[in-house]
Steps between C-alpha positions, in 0.01 A plus 500: 500500500744617233727209586224249431409673175865479392504134603187437296652674198825302524309173550290574193813569295663176623180309410493653152870423461432134594229486235730649235815302576341164580182503293444125479586423862292787635198431279503132596510600865214745448296241309375330816379829649342603169315169465392506865363855486343431160330185634353649815391830343358323192294271726386789721413718199304217334319411823421866577371551146284188530373610839421849367313356202295255709411764759414740215265245343338430836489872576168527317352278772448573867730271701196398705310378193348157571446204269217261588524168312485122530875446466802651672805604299722475807579219746205343678451253785193359328568185291470541123222239472289697745567833330388350169160438656446867590220663296596787271397848605212605276329810368213476746746500793667806347166682487415391855830623643481825305161573656583390855862592576600807698825696476553394137569755230431264210481137387534341159447152361778361280611184324868403520545329165711185457503514119588755233285607210544645153343832401421557131433800281465483119741211453744625764533277808683573823557169678553409864314800637441529875124538547377680813123454554384740776209706622507876443632572854838361394594833340473672839676230702784460249506873418500424129663756272318534169689654208208512260126446553370371832447196724162325491234637734258339748221448246734330250652288775164379634351441155792283377554748215734400220754773566876480551789717622827422323847516649736742326707231325190304394349813344828571318508145366140497379465861384826634361473881531120480477266618776339176630217667695167385362656222291418131550738218589433130539571299815353171627324478163305820576515849350557766766526877475821681601417781743844573651877458483721500809793733550841346420639357823803285412600152615324388816654321799188498713217258559389487140620552145557854387188696411668571166458135395155447652139558401216578742149361461187517718509185713130439426591473130709191588235374743242516222726293274639242744305522823676501838674163503763505227840349583666777299453767766499561876227734631628760746335778699737797535429721802638850549464616864441859599802696618616459862259212560585222747605229253476215751147606597397526133653161425303354790177660376550364145576154637196500731258620230620254235496208746140591591401537133651160416362332809840398639442355847686604813820301541536435127789660313445781249439362152658807338818707520527871571847623403625855556733669251733615778582134562608472138721810528657357817578183303658715228712683757618166639584376149688823419694470827598142413625610157708777654649262756592255225664781306707604802616143563599436138670838464680455833723233349607735217566778750707261713714407199525868407614588851779241484602639160526854634691380808742316272566802278551720808757258646682509166478880500651513851787278389566707187502827696697380802789733416261797459336421836844498666585838347165648610554378855858630509366843401258496794187327365311343787359146504148642477591687180629182333203295622242743363690535175470130418153470653366780280666341198321168565167679546548700177583186303186326633281802430631505141405132468159574653436790261579274205247247637236774543565625148442149361171474695390838364578400141314168531203672669472747212522222238239281672265796551515575127458134400223408745179669602638525853692778672822394672601765750848554645412715799727753667475293817638192326779706341600637840476149647728359228757776547491470880529122483804529271659745743438263793658211306801723429525593867492136612732376225751781546530504878761222534729622215471856635594389854798300369617806302462736795704272730804470270831609651629795291863380492405144405252630247762717324755218511245245365404727214862563391 
């Protein structure tokens, strides 16, 4: 054990000596490893941060949450022209399902809006606001976090009351350091009363815009203004199942009841779509996996170039120290000792290059986190992966130079070096 520790110490000193005496050559050789480790760890850190943010945004929803609507956001075997003929889900169907479904914790009726609106207050206008018209059950399904005030209740929701819950950023834009609760704002040409402000959430990567940049209205308020057939929104029934329920059985029950309510005949296809959130998360996982694979492929070329660079510098190092190798062997150093000496040196050089790459990723992650409303995370796992990967590259790149050094004849080596 002590022998290997001494070998490691000597290899480290030789590596540091190579860096000091041949700065340009060594740094150029390390550049490929540095770029390779930087590329792969930067991609993995960015993808992991994105994945964490998306899953965090969707974490407020049960993965079994269902979305009943006339259009599918994913691939479908039904032709587009036929899908366009499907009737929109409506408020009466929402009430029917709410009264007749079993094993359901809650349902809400919502409009997915295709347009943005401006919200005004005393000459101040916040443009391009994401409007979320919903029934009062939305607060339970979405697990809304209210920073100030409250969400609208059942009576306000059913009565199409002119009340509104502002996202954190919208409230900051309209009421600078002023409590907005009880104040009036104007939207869709109507005055509405502010009853709540959401808790600051940060940039969203989920299904919708961030709550911070959204406003929430009773869906009946929009129905009273525009009816149920506007092209600016898509009606959706959001269904939250009870825990540990058989999802397939519940999906079958919803399908059967809505087909019966709509009078869809046996043999005819469903004229609606029932999507489950878990399918969306599976799609995200597939997308994340594709990004990671792309990062590995792109970074692999840099690591390949870096490996050749390290192999080259190690062959040069063997040539420069041929005389020293001969002397070591003449004093009794075994082939294994020489082999490990050069192998450790190659690994140390690669690890140094990898650490530089990790340091660059860390610096960029900190800068981007400060500049953007998004947390870039360089995890311990990715740091260990980068270091291990650098060590493996060093092992592979250094094996041939180390073998050639260990097999040198001591007499020839001393004579060559003289």
